[in-house]
PDB file of N, CA, C and O in Angstrom:
ATOM      1  N   UNK A   1       6.391   3.312 -10.218  1.00  0.00           N
ATOM      2  CA  UNK A   1       6.882   2.111  -9.588  1.00  0.00           C
ATOM      3  C   UNK A   1       5.700   1.394  -8.944  1.00  0.00           C
ATOM      4  O   UNK A   1       4.891   2.014  -8.254  1.00  0.00           O
ATOM      5  N   UNK A   2       5.607   0.095  -9.171  1.00  0.00           N
ATOM      6  CA  UNK A   2       4.568  -0.708  -8.523  1.00  0.00           C
ATOM      7  C   UNK A   2       5.210  -1.510  -7.396  1.00  0.00           C
ATOM      8  O   UNK A   2       6.201  -2.211  -7.603  1.00  0.00           O
ATOM      9  N   UNK A   3       4.637  -1.399  -6.210  1.00  0.00           N
ATOM     10  CA  UNK A   3       5.056  -2.174  -5.044  1.00  0.00           C
ATOM     11  C   UNK A   3       3.911  -3.113  -4.711  1.00  0.00           C
ATOM     12  O   UNK A   3       2.764  -2.683  -4.585  1.00  0.00           O
ATOM     13  N   UNK A   4       4.215  -4.375  -4.570  1.00  0.00           N
ATOM     14  CA  UNK A   4       3.173  -5.357  -4.217  1.00  0.00           C
ATOM     15  C   UNK A   4       3.304  -5.706  -2.738  1.00  0.00           C
ATOM     16  O   UNK A   4       4.400  -5.959  -2.237  1.00  0.00           O
ATOM     17  N   UNK A   5       2.163  -5.716  -2.051  1.00  0.00           N
ATOM     18  CA  UNK A   5       2.151  -5.998  -0.612  1.00  0.00           C
ATOM     19  C   UNK A   5       1.250  -7.183  -0.309  1.00  0.00           C
ATOM     20  O   UNK A   5       0.267  -7.436  -1.005  1.00  0.00           O
ATOM     21  N   UNK A   6       1.607  -7.895   0.736  1.00  0.00           N
ATOM     22  CA  UNK A   6       0.765  -8.956   1.273  1.00  0.00           C
ATOM     23  C   UNK A   6       0.117  -8.409   2.540  1.00  0.00           C
ATOM     24  O   UNK A   6       0.793  -7.820   3.383  1.00  0.00           O
ATOM     25  N   UNK A   7      -1.186  -8.602   2.671  1.00  0.00           N
ATOM     26  CA  UNK A   7      -1.949  -8.031   3.779  1.00  0.00           C
ATOM     27  C   UNK A   7      -2.727  -9.133   4.483  1.00  0.00           C
ATOM     28  O   UNK A   7      -3.380  -9.951   3.835  1.00  0.00           O
ATOM     29  N   UNK A   8      -2.655  -9.153   5.816  1.00  0.00           N
ATOM     30  CA  UNK A   8      -3.459 -10.074   6.612  1.00  0.00           C
ATOM     31  C   UNK A   8      -4.283  -9.263   7.594  1.00  0.00           C
ATOM     32  O   UNK A   8      -3.748  -8.402   8.294  1.00  0.00           O
ATOM     33  N   UNK A   9      -5.573  -9.529   7.653  1.00  0.00           N
ATOM     34  CA  UNK A   9      -6.432  -8.866   8.626  1.00  0.00           C
ATOM     35  C   UNK A   9      -6.285  -9.614   9.945  1.00  0.00           C
ATOM     36  O   UNK A   9      -6.797 -10.723  10.098  1.00  0.00           O
ATOM     37  N   UNK A  10      -5.581  -9.002  10.898  1.00  0.00           N
ATOM     38  CA  UNK A  10      -5.355  -9.615  12.207  1.00  0.00           C
ATOM     39  C   UNK A  10      -6.362  -9.119  13.242  1.00  0.00           C
ATOM     40  O   UNK A  10      -6.269  -9.465  14.419  1.00  0.00           O
ATOM     41  N   UNK A  11      -7.317  -8.312  12.801  1.00  0.00           N
ATOM     42  CA  UNK A  11      -8.316  -7.755  13.704  1.00  0.00           C
ATOM     43  C   UNK A  11      -9.534  -8.650  13.863  1.00  0.00           C
ATOM     44  O   UNK A  11      -9.524  -9.816  13.470  1.00  0.00           O
ATOM     45  N   UNK A  12     -10.574  -8.088  14.441  1.00  0.00           N
ATOM     46  CA  UNK A  12     -11.813  -8.829  14.705  1.00  0.00           C
ATOM     47  C   UNK A  12     -12.966  -8.415  13.809  1.00  0.00           C
ATOM     48  O   UNK A  12     -14.056  -8.980  13.899  1.00  0.00           O
ATOM     49  N   UNK A  13     -12.736  -7.431  12.940  1.00  0.00           N
ATOM     50  CA  UNK A  13     -13.788  -6.957  12.052  1.00  0.00           C
ATOM     51  C   UNK A  13     -13.239  -6.862  10.624  1.00  0.00           C
ATOM     52  O   UNK A  13     -12.029  -6.747  10.434  1.00  0.00           O
ATOM     53  N   UNK A  14     -14.118  -6.908   9.628  1.00  0.00           N
ATOM     54  CA  UNK A  14     -13.661  -6.756   8.249  1.00  0.00           C
ATOM     55  C   UNK A  14     -13.003  -5.392   8.039  1.00  0.00           C
ATOM     56  O   UNK A  14     -13.406  -4.397   8.641  1.00  0.00           O
ATOM     57  N   UNK A  15     -11.990  -5.361   7.182  1.00  0.00           N
ATOM     58  CA  UNK A  15     -11.285  -4.127   6.819  1.00  0.00           C
ATOM     59  C   UNK A  15     -11.262  -4.020   5.299  1.00  0.00           C
ATOM     60  O   UNK A  15     -11.422  -5.015   4.592  1.00  0.00           O
ATOM     61  N   UNK A  16     -11.060  -2.806   4.811  1.00  0.00           N
ATOM     62  CA  UNK A  16     -10.994  -2.565   3.373  1.00  0.00           C
ATOM     63  C   UNK A  16      -9.612  -2.057   3.011  1.00  0.00           C
ATOM     64  O   UNK A  16      -9.102  -1.128   3.639  1.00  0.00           O
ATOM     65  N   UNK A  17      -8.999  -2.666   1.994  1.00  0.00           N
ATOM     66  CA  UNK A  17      -7.707  -2.212   1.510  1.00  0.00           C
ATOM     67  C   UNK A  17      -7.929  -1.065   0.532  1.00  0.00           C
ATOM     68  O   UNK A  17      -8.695  -1.193  -0.424  1.00  0.00           O
ATOM     69  N   UNK A  18      -7.256   0.050   0.775  1.00  0.00           N
ATOM     70  CA  UNK A  18      -7.351   1.192  -0.128  1.00  0.00           C
ATOM     71  C   UNK A  18      -5.949   1.620  -0.534  1.00  0.00           C
ATOM     72  O   UNK A  18      -4.967   1.259   0.114  1.00  0.00           O
ATOM     73  N   UNK A  19      -5.866   2.385  -1.604  1.00  0.00           N
ATOM     74  CA  UNK A  19      -4.571   2.901  -2.036  1.00  0.00           C
ATOM     75  C   UNK A  19      -4.177   4.133  -1.233  1.00  0.00           C
ATOM     76  O   UNK A  19      -2.999   4.483  -1.180  1.00  0.00           O
ATOM     77  N   UNK A  20      -5.134   4.786  -0.618  1.00  0.00           N
ATOM     78  CA  UNK A  20      -4.853   6.013   0.132  1.00  0.00           C
ATOM     79  C   UNK A  20      -4.184   5.692   1.469  1.00  0.00           C
ATOM     80  O   UNK A  20      -4.487   4.678   2.098  1.00  0.00           O
ATOM     81  N   UNK A  21      -3.281   6.559   1.887  1.00  0.00           N
ATOM     82  CA  UNK A  21      -2.639   6.378   3.180  1.00  0.00           C
ATOM     83  C   UNK A  21      -1.428   5.465   3.141  1.00  0.00           C
ATOM     84  O   UNK A  21      -0.930   5.060   4.192  1.00  0.00           O
ATOM     85  N   UNK A  22      -0.941   5.132   1.950  1.00  0.00           N
ATOM     86  CA  UNK A  22       0.257   4.308   1.806  1.00  0.00           C
ATOM     87  C   UNK A  22       1.324   5.213   1.181  1.00  0.00           C
ATOM     88  O   UNK A  22       1.037   5.930   0.222  1.00  0.00           O
ATOM     89  N   UNK A  23       2.551   5.186   1.714  1.00  0.00           N
ATOM     90  CA  UNK A  23       3.581   6.124   1.273  1.00  0.00           C
ATOM     91  C   UNK A  23       4.936   5.442   1.101  1.00  0.00           C
ATOM     92  O   UNK A  23       5.294   4.546   1.865  1.00  0.00           O
ATOM     93  N   UNK A  24       5.680   5.877   0.091  1.00  0.00           N
ATOM     94  CA  UNK A  24       7.077   5.482  -0.068  1.00  0.00           C
ATOM     95  C   UNK A  24       7.946   6.660   0.339  1.00  0.00           C
ATOM     96  O   UNK A  24       7.566   7.814   0.142  1.00  0.00           O
ATOM     97  N   UNK A  25       9.112   6.371   0.907  1.00  0.00           N
ATOM     98  CA  UNK A  25      10.088   7.396   1.266  1.00  0.00           C
ATOM     99  C   UNK A  25      11.395   7.088   0.549  1.00  0.00           C
ATOM    100  O   UNK A  25      11.840   5.941   0.506  1.00  0.00           O
ATOM    101  N   UNK A  26      12.008   8.137  -0.016  1.00  0.00           N
ATOM    102  CA  UNK A  26      13.304   7.927  -0.650  1.00  0.00           C
ATOM    103  C   UNK A  26      14.421   8.120   0.369  1.00  0.00           C
ATOM    104  O   UNK A  26      14.173   8.399   1.542  1.00  0.00           O
ATOM    105  N   UNK A  27      15.651   7.967  -0.101  1.00  0.00           N
ATOM    106  CA  UNK A  27      16.801   8.060   0.804  1.00  0.00           C
ATOM    107  C   UNK A  27      17.059   9.482   1.302  1.00  0.00           C
ATOM    108  O   UNK A  27      17.947   9.690   2.127  1.00  0.00           O
ATOM    109  N   UNK A  28      16.286  10.476   0.807  1.00  0.00           N
ATOM    110  CA  UNK A  28      16.406  11.863   1.266  1.00  0.00           C
ATOM    111  C   UNK A  28      15.260  12.244   2.200  1.00  0.00           C
ATOM    112  O   UNK A  28      15.172  13.382   2.659  1.00  0.00           O
ATOM    113  N   UNK A  29      14.375  11.267   2.476  1.00  0.00           N
ATOM    114  CA  UNK A  29      13.246  11.533   3.357  1.00  0.00           C
ATOM    115  C   UNK A  29      12.026  12.090   2.664  1.00  0.00           C
ATOM    116  O   UNK A  29      11.042  12.412   3.329  1.00  0.00           O
ATOM    117  N   UNK A  30      12.054  12.217   1.329  1.00  0.00           N
ATOM    118  CA  UNK A  30      10.889  12.702   0.599  1.00  0.00           C
ATOM    119  C   UNK A  30       9.810  11.630   0.590  1.00  0.00           C
ATOM    120  O   UNK A  30      10.094  10.440   0.451  1.00  0.00           O
ATOM    121  N   UNK A  31       8.564  12.075   0.742  1.00  0.00           N
ATOM    122  CA  UNK A  31       7.425  11.155   0.829  1.00  0.00           C
ATOM    123  C   UNK A  31       6.635  11.176  -0.483  1.00  0.00           C
ATOM    124  O   UNK A  31       6.341  12.240  -1.027  1.00  0.00           O
ATOM    125  N   UNK A  32       6.300   9.990  -0.976  1.00  0.00           N
ATOM    126  CA  UNK A  32       5.531   9.835  -2.201  1.00  0.00           C
ATOM    127  C   UNK A  32       4.222   9.117  -1.897  1.00  0.00           C
ATOM    128  O   UNK A  32       4.218   8.045  -1.292  1.00  0.00           O
ATOM    129  N   UNK A  33       3.116   9.714  -2.320  1.00  0.00           N
ATOM    130  CA  UNK A  33       1.795   9.111  -2.129  1.00  0.00           C
ATOM    131  C   UNK A  33       1.488   8.186  -3.302  1.00  0.00           C
ATOM    132  O   UNK A  33       2.119   8.280  -4.355  1.00  0.00           O
ATOM    133  N   UNK A  34       0.528   7.302  -3.121  1.00  0.00           N
ATOM    134  CA  UNK A  34       0.118   6.396  -4.184  1.00  0.00           C
ATOM    135  C   UNK A  34      -0.665   7.143  -5.252  1.00  0.00           C
ATOM    136  O   UNK A  34      -1.214   8.219  -5.016  1.00  0.00           O
ATOM    137  N   UNK A  35      -0.697   6.545  -6.421  1.00  0.00           N
ATOM    138  CA  UNK A  35      -1.474   7.075  -7.532  1.00  0.00           C
ATOM    139  C   UNK A  35      -2.731   6.225  -7.697  1.00  0.00           C
ATOM    140  O   UNK A  35      -2.656   4.996  -7.711  1.00  0.00           O
ATOM    141  N   UNK A  36      -3.873   6.874  -7.821  1.00  0.00           N
ATOM    142  CA  UNK A  36      -5.133   6.152  -8.024  1.00  0.00           C
ATOM    143  C   UNK A  36      -5.180   5.490  -9.391  1.00  0.00           C
ATOM    144  O   UNK A  36      -6.086   4.700  -9.656  1.00  0.00           O
ATOM    145  N   UNK A  37      -4.228   5.793 -10.265  1.00  0.00           N
ATOM    146  CA  UNK A  37      -4.192   5.177 -11.596  1.00  0.00           C
ATOM    147  C   UNK A  37      -4.048   3.662 -11.513  1.00  0.00           C
ATOM    148  O   UNK A  37      -4.358   2.964 -12.478  1.00  0.00           O
ATOM    149  N   UNK A  38      -3.585   3.140 -10.383  1.00  0.00           N
ATOM    150  CA  UNK A  38      -3.447   1.687 -10.225  1.00  0.00           C
ATOM    151  C   UNK A  38      -4.793   0.998 -10.407  1.00  0.00           C
ATOM    152  O   UNK A  38      -4.845  -0.162 -10.816  1.00  0.00           O
ATOM    153  N   UNK A  39      -5.874   1.698 -10.110  1.00  0.00           N
ATOM    154  CA  UNK A  39      -7.203   1.095 -10.218  1.00  0.00           C
ATOM    155  C   UNK A  39      -7.567   0.785 -11.662  1.00  0.00           C
ATOM    156  O   UNK A  39      -8.501   0.021 -11.906  1.00  0.00           O
ATOM    157  N   UNK A  40      -6.849   1.363 -12.631  1.00  0.00           N
ATOM    158  CA  UNK A  40      -7.102   1.057 -14.037  1.00  0.00           C
ATOM    159  C   UNK A  40      -6.323  -0.179 -14.498  1.00  0.00           C
ATOM    160  O   UNK A  40      -6.548  -0.664 -15.607  1.00  0.00           O
ATOM    161  N   UNK A  41      -5.415  -0.694 -13.668  1.00  0.00           N
ATOM    162  CA  UNK A  41      -4.649  -1.891 -13.990  1.00  0.00           C
ATOM    163  C   UNK A  41      -5.565  -3.103 -13.981  1.00  0.00           C
ATOM    164  O   UNK A  41      -6.329  -3.295 -13.035  1.00  0.00           O
ATOM    165  N   UNK A  42      -5.497  -3.918 -15.017  1.00  0.00           N
ATOM    166  CA  UNK A  42      -6.320  -5.117 -15.097  1.00  0.00           C
ATOM    167  C   UNK A  42      -6.091  -5.990 -13.868  1.00  0.00           C
ATOM    168  O   UNK A  42      -4.953  -6.328 -13.544  1.00  0.00           O
ATOM    169  N   UNK A  43      -7.164  -6.349 -13.194  1.00  0.00           N
ATOM    170  CA  UNK A  43      -7.100  -7.216 -12.023  1.00  0.00           C
ATOM    171  C   UNK A  43      -6.978  -6.491 -10.699  1.00  0.00           C
ATOM    172  O   UNK A  43      -7.153  -7.110  -9.649  1.00  0.00           O
ATOM    173  N   UNK A  44      -6.679  -5.189 -10.713  1.00  0.00           N
ATOM    174  CA  UNK A  44      -6.521  -4.438  -9.464  1.00  0.00           C
ATOM    175  C   UNK A  44      -7.817  -4.386  -8.673  1.00  0.00           C
ATOM    176  O   UNK A  44      -7.797  -4.297  -7.445  1.00  0.00           O
ATOM    177  N   UNK A  45      -8.938  -4.441  -9.369  1.00  0.00           N
ATOM    178  CA  UNK A  45     -10.235  -4.355  -8.694  1.00  0.00           C
ATOM    179  C   UNK A  45     -10.480  -5.513  -7.732  1.00  0.00           C
ATOM    180  O   UNK A  45     -11.330  -5.399  -6.849  1.00  0.00           O
ATOM    181  N   UNK A  46      -9.763  -6.619  -7.876  1.00  0.00           N
ATOM    182  CA  UNK A  46      -9.962  -7.737  -6.951  1.00  0.00           C
ATOM    183  C   UNK A  46      -9.314  -7.490  -5.585  1.00  0.00           C
ATOM    184  O   UNK A  46      -9.569  -8.226  -4.632  1.00  0.00           O
ATOM    185  N   UNK A  47      -8.463  -6.438  -5.492  1.00  0.00           N
ATOM    186  CA  UNK A  47      -7.770  -6.132  -4.241  1.00  0.00           C
ATOM    187  C   UNK A  47      -8.397  -4.989  -3.450  1.00  0.00           C
ATOM    188  O   UNK A  47      -8.404  -5.018  -2.219  1.00  0.00           O
ATOM    189  N   UNK A  48      -8.919  -3.989  -4.143  1.00  0.00           N
ATOM    190  CA  UNK A  48      -9.277  -2.744  -3.481  1.00  0.00           C
ATOM    191  C   UNK A  48     -10.780  -2.588  -3.295  1.00  0.00           C
ATOM    192  O   UNK A  48     -11.589  -3.047  -4.102  1.00  0.00           O
ATOM    193  N   UNK A  49     -11.119  -1.916  -2.190  1.00  0.00           N
ATOM    194  CA  UNK A  49     -12.504  -1.593  -1.844  1.00  0.00           C
ATOM    195  C   UNK A  49     -13.363  -2.837  -1.661  1.00  0.00           C
ATOM    196  O   UNK A  49     -14.570  -2.812  -1.903  1.00  0.00           O
ATOM    197  N   UNK A  50     -12.737  -3.912  -1.237  1.00  0.00           N
ATOM    198  CA  UNK A  50     -13.449  -5.140  -0.908  1.00  0.00           C
ATOM    199  C   UNK A  50     -13.114  -5.495   0.541  1.00  0.00           C
ATOM    200  O   UNK A  50     -11.995  -5.265   1.000  1.00  0.00           O
ATOM    201  N   UNK A  51     -14.079  -6.049   1.246  1.00  0.00           N
ATOM    202  CA  UNK A  51     -13.842  -6.431   2.640  1.00  0.00           C
ATOM    203  C   UNK A  51     -12.824  -7.560   2.730  1.00  0.00           C
ATOM    204  O   UNK A  51     -12.876  -8.529   1.972  1.00  0.00           O
ATOM    205  N   UNK A  52     -11.904  -7.413   3.668  1.00  0.00           N
ATOM    206  CA  UNK A  52     -10.965  -8.474   4.020  1.00  0.00           C
ATOM    207  C   UNK A  52     -11.390  -8.937   5.407  1.00  0.00           C
ATOM    208  O   UNK A  52     -11.224  -8.212   6.388  1.00  0.00           O
ATOM    209  N   UNK A  53     -11.930 -10.125   5.483  1.00  0.00           N
ATOM    210  CA  UNK A  53     -12.449 -10.640   6.750  1.00  0.00           C
ATOM    211  C   UNK A  53     -11.315 -11.001   7.706  1.00  0.00           C
ATOM    212  O   UNK A  53     -10.193 -11.254   7.265  1.00  0.00           O
ATOM    213  N   UNK A  54     -11.597 -11.027   9.018  1.00  0.00           N
ATOM    214  CA  UNK A  54     -10.577 -11.393   9.999  1.00  0.00           C
ATOM    215  C   UNK A  54      -9.920 -12.732   9.648  1.00  0.00           C
ATOM    216  O   UNK A  54     -10.602 -13.697   9.303  1.00  0.00           O
ATOM    217  N   UNK A  55      -8.588 -12.774   9.740  1.00  0.00           N
ATOM    218  CA  UNK A  55      -7.838 -13.982   9.445  1.00  0.00           C
ATOM    219  C   UNK A  55      -7.566 -14.200   7.966  1.00  0.00           C
ATOM    220  O   UNK A  55      -6.836 -15.124   7.607  1.00  0.00           O
ATOM    221  N   UNK A  56      -8.131 -13.378   7.107  1.00  0.00           N
ATOM    222  CA  UNK A  56      -7.953 -13.528   5.666  1.00  0.00           C
ATOM    223  C   UNK A  56      -6.690 -12.810   5.210  1.00  0.00           C
ATOM    224  O   UNK A  56      -6.352 -11.740   5.715  1.00  0.00           O
ATOM    225  N   UNK A  57      -5.996 -13.416   4.246  1.00  0.00           N
ATOM    226  CA  UNK A  57      -4.764 -12.864   3.707  1.00  0.00           C
ATOM    227  C   UNK A  57      -4.965 -12.505   2.236  1.00  0.00           C
ATOM    228  O   UNK A  57      -5.583 -13.262   1.487  1.00  0.00           O
ATOM    229  N   UNK A  58      -4.445 -11.354   1.828  1.00  0.00           N
ATOM    230  CA  UNK A  58      -4.451 -10.914   0.435  1.00  0.00           C
ATOM    231  C   UNK A  58      -2.988 -10.861  -0.009  1.00  0.00           C
ATOM    232  O   UNK A  58      -2.160 -10.229   0.648  1.00  0.00           O
ATOM    233  N   UNK A  59      -2.677 -11.514  -1.103  1.00  0.00           N
ATOM    234  CA  UNK A  59      -1.293 -11.603  -1.567  1.00  0.00           C
ATOM    235  C   UNK A  59      -1.087 -10.776  -2.835  1.00  0.00           C
ATOM    236  O   UNK A  59      -1.873 -10.864  -3.778  1.00  0.00           O
ATOM    237  N   UNK A  60      -0.018  -9.971  -2.848  1.00  0.00           N
ATOM    238  CA  UNK A  60       0.398  -9.269  -4.053  1.00  0.00           C
ATOM    239  C   UNK A  60      -0.449  -8.086  -4.472  1.00  0.00           C
ATOM    240  O   UNK A  60      -0.533  -7.781  -5.662  1.00  0.00           O
ATOM    241  N   UNK A  61      -1.080  -7.411  -3.518  1.00  0.00           N
ATOM    242  CA  UNK A  61      -1.882  -6.229  -3.855  1.00  0.00           C
ATOM    243  C   UNK A  61      -0.950  -5.130  -4.376  1.00  0.00           C
ATOM    244  O   UNK A  61       0.030  -4.792  -3.711  1.00  0.00           O
ATOM    245  N   UNK A  62      -1.242  -4.565  -5.564  1.00  0.00           N
ATOM    246  CA  UNK A  62      -0.338  -3.571  -6.144  1.00  0.00           C
ATOM    247  C   UNK A  62      -0.608  -2.150  -5.650  1.00  0.00           C
ATOM    248  O   UNK A  62      -1.760  -1.732  -5.529  1.00  0.00           O
ATOM    249  N   UNK A  63       0.456  -1.422  -5.372  1.00  0.00           N
ATOM    250  CA  UNK A  63       0.394   0.007  -5.047  1.00  0.00           C
ATOM    251  C   UNK A  63       1.274   0.727  -6.060  1.00  0.00           C
ATOM    252  O   UNK A  63       2.429   0.348  -6.254  1.00  0.00           O
ATOM    253  N   UNK A  64       0.744   1.760  -6.708  1.00  0.00           N
ATOM    254  CA  UNK A  64       1.478   2.497  -7.731  1.00  0.00           C
ATOM    255  C   UNK A  64       1.963   3.827  -7.173  1.00  0.00           C
ATOM    256  O   UNK A  64       1.190   4.584  -6.585  1.00  0.00           O
ATOM    257  N   UNK A  65       3.253   4.106  -7.362  1.00  0.00           N
ATOM    258  CA  UNK A  65       3.860   5.365  -6.942  1.00  0.00           C
ATOM    259  C   UNK A  65       4.524   6.001  -8.157  1.00  0.00           C
ATOM    260  O   UNK A  65       5.249   5.337  -8.897  1.00  0.00           O
ATOM    261  N   UNK A  66       4.272   7.288  -8.354  1.00  0.00           N
ATOM    262  CA  UNK A  66       4.896   8.016  -9.457  1.00  0.00           C
ATOM    263  C   UNK A  66       6.089   8.788  -8.905  1.00  0.00           C
ATOM    264  O   UNK A  66       5.957   9.604  -7.992  1.00  0.00           O
ATOM    265  N   UNK A  67       7.270   8.505  -9.488  1.00  0.00           N
ATOM    266  CA  UNK A  67       8.492   9.169  -9.051  1.00  0.00           C
ATOM    267  C   UNK A  67       9.496   9.214 -10.194  1.00  0.00           C
ATOM    268  O   UNK A  67       9.347   8.502 -11.187  1.00  0.00           O
ATOM    269  N   UNK A  68      10.494  10.030 -10.054  1.00  0.00           N
ATOM    270  CA  UNK A  68      11.533  10.172 -11.056  1.00  0.00           C
ATOM    271  C   UNK A  68      12.345   8.883 -11.152  1.00  0.00           C
ATOM    272  O   UNK A  68      12.708   8.303 -10.129  1.00  0.00           O
ATOM    273  N   UNK A  69      12.636   8.427 -12.382  1.00  0.00           N
ATOM    274  CA  UNK A  69      13.500   7.252 -12.523  1.00  0.00           C
ATOM    275  C   UNK A  69      14.825   7.459 -11.792  1.00  0.00           C
ATOM    276  O   UNK A  69      15.383   8.557 -11.809  1.00  0.00           O
ATOM    277  N   UNK A  70      15.318   6.419 -11.163  1.00  0.00           N
ATOM    278  CA  UNK A  70      16.566   6.496 -10.419  1.00  0.00           C
ATOM    279  C   UNK A  70      16.397   6.864  -8.955  1.00  0.00           C
ATOM    280  O   UNK A  70      17.371   6.878  -8.202  1.00  0.00           O
ATOM    281  N   UNK A  71      15.157   7.164  -8.540  1.00  0.00           N
ATOM    282  CA  UNK A  71      14.906   7.486  -7.134  1.00  0.00           C
ATOM    283  C   UNK A  71      15.251   6.263  -6.276  1.00  0.00           C
ATOM    284  O   UNK A  71      14.843   5.146  -6.592  1.00  0.00           O
ATOM    285  N   UNK A  72      15.994   6.476  -5.207  1.00  0.00           N
ATOM    286  CA  UNK A  72      16.389   5.389  -4.310  1.00  0.00           C
ATOM    287  C   UNK A  72      15.381   5.292  -3.174  1.00  0.00           C
ATOM    288  O   UNK A  72      15.295   6.185  -2.332  1.00  0.00           O
ATOM    289  N   UNK A  73      14.631   4.220  -3.156  1.00  0.00           N
ATOM    290  CA  UNK A  73      13.589   4.010  -2.152  1.00  0.00           C
ATOM    291  C   UNK A  73      14.207   3.456  -0.875  1.00  0.00           C
ATOM    292  O   UNK A  73      15.012   2.525  -0.918  1.00  0.00           O
ATOM    293  N   UNK A  74      13.827   4.032   0.260  1.00  0.00           N
ATOM    294  CA  UNK A  74      14.375   3.626   1.557  1.00  0.00           C
ATOM    295  C   UNK A  74      13.361   2.858   2.399  1.00  0.00           C
ATOM    296  O   UNK A  74      13.723   1.905   3.089  1.00  0.00           O
ATOM    297  N   UNK A  75      12.071   3.273   2.346  1.00  0.00           N
ATOM    298  CA  UNK A  75      11.079   2.630   3.205  1.00  0.00           C
ATOM    299  C   UNK A  75       9.675   2.836   2.649  1.00  0.00           C
ATOM    300  O   UNK A  75       9.449   3.662   1.765  1.00  0.00           O
ATOM    301  N   UNK A  76       8.751   2.071   3.187  1.00  0.00           N
ATOM    302  CA  UNK A  76       7.339   2.209   2.868  1.00  0.00           C
ATOM    303  C   UNK A  76       6.575   2.334   4.171  1.00  0.00           C
ATOM    304  O   UNK A  76       6.903   1.673   5.157  1.00  0.00           O
ATOM    305  N   UNK A  77       5.549   3.187   4.177  1.00  0.00           N
ATOM    306  CA  UNK A  77       4.702   3.374   5.350  1.00  0.00           C
ATOM    307  C   UNK A  77       3.297   2.934   4.970  1.00  0.00           C
ATOM    308  O   UNK A  77       2.712   3.438   4.012  1.00  0.00           O
ATOM    309  N   UNK A  78       2.768   1.992   5.730  1.00  0.00           N
ATOM    310  CA  UNK A  78       1.470   1.390   5.429  1.00  0.00           C
ATOM    311  C   UNK A  78       0.485   1.659   6.553  1.00  0.00           C
ATOM    312  O   UNK A  78       0.839   1.613   7.731  1.00  0.00           O
ATOM    313  N   UNK A  79      -0.758   1.940   6.175  1.00  0.00           N
ATOM    314  CA  UNK A  79      -1.812   2.261   7.138  1.00  0.00           C
ATOM    315  C   UNK A  79      -3.049   1.418   6.863  1.00  0.00           C
ATOM    316  O   UNK A  79      -3.369   1.132   5.709  1.00  0.00           O
ATOM    317  N   UNK A  80      -3.742   1.022   7.924  1.00  0.00           N
ATOM    318  CA  UNK A  80      -5.001   0.296   7.730  1.00  0.00           C
ATOM    319  C   UNK A  80      -6.193   1.250   7.637  1.00  0.00           C
ATOM    320  O   UNK A  80      -7.300   0.836   7.292  1.00  0.00           O
ATOM    321  N   UNK A  81      -5.962   2.520   7.946  1.00  0.00           N
ATOM    322  CA  UNK A  81      -6.991   3.552   7.779  1.00  0.00           C
ATOM    323  C   UNK A  81      -6.285   4.900   7.727  1.00  0.00           C
ATOM    324  O   UNK A  81      -5.097   4.997   8.034  1.00  0.00           O
ATOM    325  N   UNK A  82      -7.009   5.925   7.343  1.00  0.00           N
ATOM    326  CA  UNK A  82      -6.415   7.256   7.234  1.00  0.00           C
ATOM    327  C   UNK A  82      -6.007   7.833   8.595  1.00  0.00           C
ATOM    328  O   UNK A  82      -5.187   8.749   8.657  1.00  0.00           O
ATOM    329  N   UNK A  83      -6.574   7.301   9.680  1.00  0.00           N
ATOM    330  CA  UNK A  83      -6.264   7.854  11.002  1.00  0.00           C
ATOM    331  C   UNK A  83      -5.311   6.972  11.820  1.00  0.00           C
ATOM    332  O   UNK A  83      -4.972   7.311  12.954  1.00  0.00           O
ATOM    333  N   UNK A  84      -4.879   5.842  11.246  1.00  0.00           N
ATOM    334  CA  UNK A  84      -3.979   4.970  12.003  1.00  0.00           C
ATOM    335  C   UNK A  84      -2.564   5.547  12.028  1.00  0.00           C
ATOM    336  O   UNK A  84      -2.203   6.368  11.186  1.00  0.00           O
ATOM    337  N   UNK A  85      -1.779   5.112  12.991  1.00  0.00           N
ATOM    338  CA  UNK A  85      -0.389   5.551  13.074  1.00  0.00           C
ATOM    339  C   UNK A  85       0.463   4.855  12.025  1.00  0.00           C
ATOM    340  O   UNK A  85       1.520   5.366  11.655  1.00  0.00           O
ATOM    341  N   UNK A  86       0.029   3.713  11.544  1.00  0.00           N
ATOM    342  CA  UNK A  86       0.725   2.991  10.491  1.00  0.00           C
ATOM    343  C   UNK A  86       1.991   2.322  10.966  1.00  0.00           C
ATOM    344  O   UNK A  86       2.343   2.364  12.145  1.00  0.00           O
ATOM    345  N   UNK A  87       2.666   1.703  10.015  1.00  0.00           N
ATOM    346  CA  UNK A  87       3.946   1.025  10.281  1.00  0.00           C
ATOM    347  C   UNK A  87       4.888   1.389   9.140  1.00  0.00           C
ATOM    348  O   UNK A  87       4.509   1.369   7.970  1.00  0.00           O
ATOM    349  N   UNK A  88       6.132   1.725   9.507  1.00  0.00           N
ATOM    350  CA  UNK A  88       7.137   2.074   8.513  1.00  0.00           C
ATOM    351  C   UNK A  88       8.127   0.907   8.413  1.00  0.00           C
ATOM    352  O   UNK A  88       8.681   0.454   9.415  1.00  0.00           O
ATOM    353  N   UNK A  89       8.332   0.436   7.186  1.00  0.00           N
ATOM    354  CA  UNK A  89       9.186  -0.724   6.951  1.00  0.00           C
ATOM    355  C   UNK A  89      10.342  -0.321   6.044  1.00  0.00           C
ATOM    356  O   UNK A  89      10.131   0.247   4.972  1.00  0.00           O
ATOM    357  N   UNK A  90      11.570  -0.619   6.480  1.00  0.00           N
ATOM    358  CA  UNK A  90      12.760  -0.347   5.660  1.00  0.00           C
ATOM    359  C   UNK A  90      12.758  -1.293   4.469  1.00  0.00           C
ATOM    360  O   UNK A  90      12.398  -2.465   4.584  1.00  0.00           O
ATOM    361  N   UNK A  91      13.164  -0.764   3.333  1.00  0.00           N
ATOM    362  CA  UNK A  91      13.297  -1.570   2.120  1.00  0.00           C
ATOM    363  C   UNK A  91      14.753  -1.583   1.698  1.00  0.00           C
ATOM    364  O   UNK A  91      15.478  -0.609   1.900  1.00  0.00           O
ATOM    365  N   UNK A  92      15.175  -2.690   1.110  1.00  0.00           N
ATOM    366  CA  UNK A  92      16.587  -2.766   0.676  1.00  0.00           C
ATOM    367  C   UNK A  92      16.681  -2.589  -0.817  1.00  0.00           C
ATOM    368  O   UNK A  92      17.779  -2.620  -1.374  1.00  0.00           O
TER     369      UNK A  92
END
């Protein structure tokens, strides 16, 4: 499953968007990590491992998750770094 996210750097320093540290949760609470295979998708290189300057917005960055067909997704958890607390967003 590919999930596209819009990202805005609201901080004071450049940040880098990575696929690591982003998670989907199903309706049973199971957590799914991203697949690095997204980096082989044509055009994905314009989103990842590049600096996002303060105030800059990135639209439609793809995140790839491998899961069984029919899995009911409940939420996504997004992090700006591996050590951040992140934010969990309900999905419908």
